[in-house]
N, C-alpha and C positions, 0 to 999 in steps of 0.2 A: 413720129410712134418712139416711144423714151424706151431709153434701153435700160435696158431688168438688168442689176448686177448679182453676181452669186453668191452669196457670205459663205466661206469657207474657214478651217483653220488655217493655221501659215503652218513650216514649216518647225520656227521657234515655241506656238503656243503648244503642238504637239508633242515634242522633245522635251517642251516642258511638263505634259501631263501624263508620261510615259515614265517623266524621274520619280511624279510625285506618285505614280502607283505602286512603281518599283520598293518605295520608302514603304507605301503603308503594305504591300506585301510581306513587305521584308519586317513589319515589327509589329506584323499580328502571332505568329509563335512566340516573341519576348513576353505579349500583353500577357497571354492564354498562361506563359509558362508562369509572369506573375501573377496570374488570379488564383493558379493551382499552387504557387507555392506559401499564398495568402492565407489560401483555403485549409492547406498542410500547417502550417504555423496555429492557426487558432483553434483547429483539430487539436493537438499538442498541449497545447495550453490551459483548451480547457480537459482536457483526460487530467492532467498536474493536477489543474484546481480541484478534481473531486475526487483527488482521490487521495491527497492530502487533504481532506476533511474525512474519508473516510477512515484515513489512519490515524488521525485524529479520537476521530468517535471510537475506535478499536480501545487506541490508549486507553481512553478510560476505567477501561474494563479491567475487573482484578486479574492477577495473571491468572490461576490456577479456581479451577469451582471450589478446593478443599479450604483457601482463603477464605473461603466465606460462608463458612462453618461455624455458627459456635462463637470460641474461644480461639477460632484457629487461625481468625481474621488476620494476625498481626505476625505471626510465625512464620518461619525458612521452612519450607517443605523437606523431606525427611524424599531424596530419589534414588529410587536402587538400581538405576544404570547410568550414576551420573558419578565424573569423573573426583574420586575419592578425596583430593584436594582443595571442593569446592566445598566441601563437607561442612555443614555452619556445623562452629566451632562459639561460643558465645565469650569477648571478654570485653573486660569493662563492668561498670554498671549503669542502668539506665538511671538519667538526671533526674527526669521527670517526675515519676510519681513511677509504679510497680505495676502500672496500667498500659501503660504507653513505651510505646519502641517495640522493634520488632526480637524478637528472641527465636531462640534454636527449637526446633517440633520436636517432640516424640516422636517416637517409630511409626505410632497409629496415625501420622497429619501427613501422609503421603503424598504427591502429586496424584495428581487425578488421567485420566486416558483425555485422549484430544475430543472431540465434538460436541452437538449438546446431551445432555442430562433428560431423565425419565420429565421433569416436570415443566421443558421445556418446548416451544415449538421451533422445528426449526427456520421454521416462513416468515417467522415473527422474531424480528429480533428486541423488539422491547423487552424477549421473553431472557437472553442472553445477560450472565453475570459474569468470564470470565470472556478470555480472548479469542479462546480456541472455540469456542463456542459458534464462532465466526467462518470455523474450516469446512468449506463448499458452498460460502455464500454468495452471491454471484446478485450488482442490481443495473439496470441500465439508465443511462442518464441519455439523455438524447440520444444522439448515436454512437453512445462508446457505451461497452459495455466494462463492467467490472468483478474481478473473479477473485475472490477470497480462496488462500490456504494457508492450514496453519499446522506444522507437526513443527515436533525432540525432533534436536542438530543434537549431533554428537560434541558433546566437549571433552571431551578427551583429547584433550590437544599442546603444540607446543606452545604455550603463553610466551614465551620468552623469546618465539622470533617476531619480525616485524610484516610478514604474514602472516597471518593467520584463516585457517580455513574448519567450517563447518559444514559434517556431513551430513546427510539427511539419515532419521532411525524410522527403523519398519514401526507399523502403528502400534506394535505389540510392548515399544523401548521408551524409557522418559531420558528426561537429565535438564540438567539446571538453566538447560538455556529453549526458550522456541521459538520460531522464527517465524514472521507471520510475509506473505509474501502475494503481495496484489498485479495478477496479470487484467492488464487493459487493452482491447484491441475495439477494432472498427467492427459497428457490430453490423454492418451490411457486409464486405469483404473477410470478416476476422485478422484483420490484419492487427498484427501484435502492435504497437504504440510504445509499450514500455512499459517494463518490468517492473514494481518497487520493492525491494523486503524489509526489514523492519524485527532486531532482534530485541527481549527482555527475556529477562534475568529471573534469578527465582531467589530474590531478596526482602519474601517482604512486603506486606504492606500499611499502611497506615491509618489506624484507624481513625477516625476524624469523633469525638465525645459530644455529646451536646451539652447544653447546662444542664439539664435534668440528671445525667448519667454520672 
């Protein structure tokens, strides 16, 4: 009759197995943390890329609606509530010809109110012709929501200071400076990912003439 040998773990093998299992269990939280960090980093990168693309799009628009009307196109507009020190005062002579270069506007060429105008569609950005038409504009890119806010800021401040602060004005007031703010949030969790701000000044617009003009 043959003797049957029963196979089993030796004490050393058992200890080694326990150590390996312990290392794996200890590494799991670190692996999950790395995955979460990578996802968060990818989300932030995607957020900034899309936000900067939108900022670039808005920057191509005119500063104000009244910059686009007739011969006001290249004029520095008049702001009723703006800092008097920033009022346009033309100095020097235009070098190219009588129709080029920014000039100071007359009293009837004033800044306009924030928001879309009667001939524009708030839900269709292709109808926008100045940067403040994007006020209230919102877009969803993948799992990111980007909301735009545009408003005038109080330009009456101490420009000689090292730190300059601009406070938001009411909708009934204007100035020589507009602030565009982009709020980037997670579409699902509503968590704020980033806030970007861009300032633009009332310095007139450049009119590019064609060969036929």
